[in-house]
Phi, psi and omega in degrees: 000322181295326178293320180294316180298318180295326179293319178296319180295320179295329178289328181284334183296317177298323179297321180293321180294323179294321179296317179296322179297315178298319181296322179295321179295315180297317180299318178300316179298316179298318179296321180294320179295314181297316180297321177296320179295317179297318179298322179294318180295319182290322183282338181296307176301327181295327179289330182267355184292325183291312179295323179295317178296324177297322178297313178301322181296320179295320179295322180292328181281329183269147176290148183267126176287127182218176169243148181224159176222150181272132170294144185221165178254132182203163171273122186244118175286147182247124182246153168251130183259145177205174176239132183228174177237137183283133179232136175288142177296324179218134174227124185237127171272107187275122178231165175280142180262359177226162177271143178163178179275133178282110186274321187204152174237128188253010181240160172252147179300129183084011181276141172276125182236154178264162178300133182094355179293135181284116180270322183206163179233125174265147178306117185264006190301307184298317183288327175295318179295319179292326176292317178297322179297318180293324178294319181294321179298319178294322177297321178297311182292330178293320178294318178297322180292322180296319179294321181293325179291324177295316178297324180298318179296318181297314182292327178293318179295321179294323182290328180292329181262011181059025178269348178214159183287148179293328180298325179294322179293319180293320178297319179293325179295320179294323179295321178299315179296324179294317179292328175295318177295322179295327178294321177293321176298320179296321180295320179295323178295323177297317179295324178295315179292327177295321179295316178298320178295321179292329181288350175290344170260114182272116184248158179285123179283338180222167172275131181181196182247135178281149177263210179280135181295135184263344183216149183256163178296140179102342178283155176270122178256152181239147182284338181236127177058035179263172178288129179296152179279314182197159174254129183251127185237132175274124183254340181227119348288177181220163184237159174232127176254124181220170184237153173227156176296149182297339179293340182264006180301318182298320180295323181289313180296325176294320178294321179295323179293333180281342180148202182292137182252123182276142178231132179249139175251136183255154176282191183293338179277358178062019179233320184278128177278121182261341176194154176244142180217190180230147177287126184253319188221135166247126185300152186274007175205159182260138176289114184289334181289324183249345182070031180239160181246135182266136181229155180228127178241150180245137183233147180289327178057047185296320184263010178056040177277345178253135185227137181305135182090354183279137173271132181221155172272136179232158172222145183239129180279116181248343183195165174224119179280119186272126173047065177249160180276129183237135175229159174298143181298330179297337182281341184273115177252165182232136179229188180301331183261009177114189181290150178207167177224158173260117182258131180273126179271180179295334179270014181060030170251143183267146175236132181274118183241132172288143184227165175243121183255124180262323177223146182205139170227195186288347185244315188226153180230140178267121183254124180263341176202151179107334181225140176253159178297133181101341178294141177267128181241145181284138179244342178217168176079031184288334186293343178252007185261149171213167181297123180095000179292145174274142183229160171234124185279118180284149178272097184224156178301133179093347179283143182051058182296144179295153185287341182268009178292137184293139181280143177279149180291152178253135185246151169241133184297145183248015175269162185294136181077010181279157175237179178292157181303325181294322183285324187271347182279127180276166179294132178280173181297317180297328179292319179294322177297318181295322178298319181291333179270353181293130182292000000 
């Protein structure tokens, strides 16, 4: 048995050596394939490195076509933006003050009426009769008073000659006073009935425009808790109530202390000014839930562009920056160290200058340092620019704008939690490209 086992073991040994050899050959082949792939990957960029460098070299030698604009000095108004709702100065729900049948309506729906215009007529028959009755009662009491006064004179003369008792004269005197008081009561009743009779004519309490009629002719109207006849709304002038963040309260109060504050209302395109007004009221407290302040502006609404219940964008003029340097917003780029611009020199080479921006909107930026009036700044083509690059200024509309061009207003957002346009605007694509080219 031992001989057989040794024989089997000797047979297995050659097989193990062959397996190890095969494994070594496969491993070697895999290493060769991986090495070839790595070499191909490494050598491929090297093959393309020369032409790419040549292209960059040609771009560095050739001027970059760009557009430029001249920095200028101008007066720039500063606005606060907000959203408001149009409110009528006066709105009256016109109802009948007496009970009765509606005989006639004298207005048309949507008609402009003046104060005192007769809108409707209530049946006056009952109230006319009550008024006539009150007048007749006064006439009756007036006649009784006249007779009592004659008797009073007679009784006083009799009492003076001891021909009649003094008590009779005193009683008659009290009767005269009683009848005089009754006469005053009758007059008050007449005035009351006259008022009821006048209320049968429903008149406009204010000047305004009528709405949709709420009741038709022939219906019985009631003076208390009845259906209104029409709603009358004053459209000229009209007001807008809007809100601003509480952080802007100081700017608003400062502007109010300096004089009248102008407010502009914009149309549905958010660009066209449809009416101008003035700030009338700043609310006496801040809404703690939203951190906003409520304001009210009044507009003439001459062309009826503002309508009650309408949402509109408004802006309020709070300040004017005097003689500041203004450049197009497209010229201001942002990098790791802050905003900068490319300034074109006399040799048509650009220099990258850091700037300080105090106000900014979608069109123009106010520069407080870094750029002087008259300097030419690049507005396009930043992805190929670097400090010291040569440029050629293309002849295009808006390039090298004249210094006397009027400055556009700068706005600050007026919604709660809003920041300045400069703070809330993120880096644009051209800014990121400029940052990547910055040395």
